[in-house]
C-alpha positions, 0 to 999 in steps of 0.5 A, a space after each residue: 199429228 195428221 201429217 205424221 199419220 199420213 206419212 207413216 201410212 204412205 210409207 207402209 204402203 210404199 214398202 209393201 208395194 216395193 217388196 212385192 215388186 222386188 220379189 217379182 223382179 227376183 223371179 224374172 229371168 233377166 240378166 244378172 246385172 239388170 237384176 242387181 241394179 234393180 234390186 239395189 235401187 229398190 233396197 235403197 228406196 226401202 232403207 230410206 224411211 228406216 234411215 229417217 226413223 233412226 235419225 240418220 237422214 233428217 226428214 224434210 220437205 224435199 223428202 216428202 216431195 221426192 220420195 213418192 216421185 222416186 217410188 213411182 218412177 221406180 215402179 214404172 221402170 220395173 213394169 217396163 222390164 
């Protein structure tokens, strides 16, 4: 039960940070292709927890290990823009 609560709390925090960063990217004056790729990857990262909740993608230990790393790398790449 505690693990599920921690997973939900992490996902809520991750979604909040991702939405905030995507809005910042949308407001930047970048090339349109860079904006599209960045926003597309961000939306994919946002939809993954929803797909798990709906049942499209089964939750696994790989998700628990890879999703936080993917979010951190994505946020790092956004900071470098």
